[in-house]
Every structure is written in structure tokens, then in C-alpha cells.
N, C-alpha and C positions, 0 to 999 in steps of 0.2 A: 690230156691227163689232168685230173683235178686233184690238187693237194689239199688235204685237210689239216687245219692247224692242230699241232700236237697237244698244246696245253689247254685246249678248249674244254674237254670233258672235266678235267680236274678243276678248272676255273669255275665251271658251273657247279660242281660238287662243293667247292669251297663257299660259293655264294649261297647255296642252299643251306649249308651248315651254319653259316653266319646268320642267315635269316631265322633258322630254327632256334639258335642260341639267343637271339635277341627278343624272342616272343615274351619270355618272362619279364623283360624290362618294360614291355608295353603295358603289362597289367598294373592296375592301381596298387595292388598289394601283392607283390610276388612272393611265392613260397620261399621260406628261409633257405631251403636247400638249393633252389634255383638262384637265389640272391648270392649265396656263397660261391656257386659255380661262376656266376657272372663276375664276382669280385676276383676270383682266382684267374679267370681268363683275361681280366683287365691288367694284370701284372705284366711287366716287360718280359719276364722269363716265359710267359705263356704265349709269346708270339711265335715260338718254334713248335714244330710238330711234337717233340717230346713233352714240351710244356703243356700244350693243349691236351695231350693224352693223359698226362699226370693229373691235371685239373679234373678231367672227365672221369678218370678212375676214382678220384676222391668222391666225386658226386655219386658215382655208381655205388660205392660202399655206403654212403649216407642213405641213398634211396633204398638200397637192399635192406639196411637196418629198419627203415620205415616200413618196407614191405612186410618184414617179419613181425613188426609190432602190430600193424593193421591186421595181418592174418590171425595172430593170436587173439586180438580183441574181437574180431568177427566170429571166430570159431567159438569163443566163450558165450556169445549171444545167440547162436543158432540152435534150432531144434535138432535132435539127433539125425534125422533123415537129411536135412539140409547140410549139416556138418559133414556127413559122409560124402555127399555130392561135391561140396566145395573142396574137401580134402583130396578126393580123386582128381578133380580139376586142377588143383594146385600141383599135384604130383606130375600130371601130364605137362603142365606149363614148365615145371622145372626140367623135365626131360627134354622138352622142346628147346628150352634155352641152352641146355648143354649141347644138344645137336647143332644148334645155330652157332655156338662158339666154335665148335669143330669145323663147321662149314666156312665160317668167317676166317679161319686160320689156314684155309686150303691154298694150294699152289696157284690158284687163279689170281692171287694178290701180287704175284711176282712182278708183273709189268704195269702195275697201277700207281707206282710212285709212293712217296711217303704219306700223301694225304689220305690214302686208304686206311691207314691206322686211325686217323681222326674220325673218319666216317664210320668205321665199324664200331669203334668204342662209343660213338654217339648213338648209333643204332641200338646198342645194348642198353644204354641209359634210357632211351625213349621207350624201349620194351618194358623195362622195370617200372618206369613212371606210369605207363599205361596199365600194367598189372595192378599197381597200387590203386588206381582209380577203379578198376574192375572189382577188386576185392571190397572196396568201400561201399559198393552198391549193395552188398550183402549185410552191411551193418544196419543198426536200428535207424539211422538217419537216411540211409539209402544214398549216401554220397558225401 
């Protein structure tokens, strides 16, 4: 009988999370929102799961605000047909995000330990950041 180490999946997940969070630090000029998240995560109180989640929640709020700003700016610059298409796409993205939040809160989390809170909130943050980048493609600068 082969025994599998119990902590290995969550250790891998934590290492993945840490590598994802450190990417902005590698950039020459990190985005101010990513820099604020990095600074928050560097505080001693962020060494706990609740601390990491709180820092990431703050980043989500900031990125969500940016998403709304980018969306408004892009919509103001688009022709009517493109505006209609982007509006429909955004509504579908919001519906997807709501469904994803519901799925992430499902009972499957029960046996995943506390690190799953950090991983799911980080997945939400990454989705918002990706959507901001997608919306910026529709702007006059294309990115």
C-alpha cells in the first residue's frame, strides 16, 4: 500500500500562489494596484490565511473599480454596433463571474483546508485583471 503525503497538494497550491503573486515584483514598473497588493502581503498580519484573503479582497475591489473605469472609457469611444457587442459581452462576463463565485463557494471546498480560500480569491482577482486587459483591447490604443 502506497501512502500519499497529505500536505503535498496544498503545498503545491501555495507555491503556485506565491509564484503568481511575485510576478508583478519582477516587472520593471509594476502596476500600482499590484504594488499595493504586494505591500499588503508583505505585512506580518498577511502571513495568515485571513490576512492574505483580506489583502486580496482589497486588490479585487481596486481592480473592479479599474474595470468599471476602463469599461466606461471604452464604451464612450466605440461606434454604436461595437458598443452593443461589448455591452453584451460584458453582461455575459458578469453572469459568468457570478456563477463562478457560486461554484467556488460550493461544498467541494470542505476538505481542502484553509488555503482554498486564498486560492479562490486569487482566481477571482486574476479573472478581473484579465477582463481589464481584454476590455483595453477595444480602446483607441488597443491595450
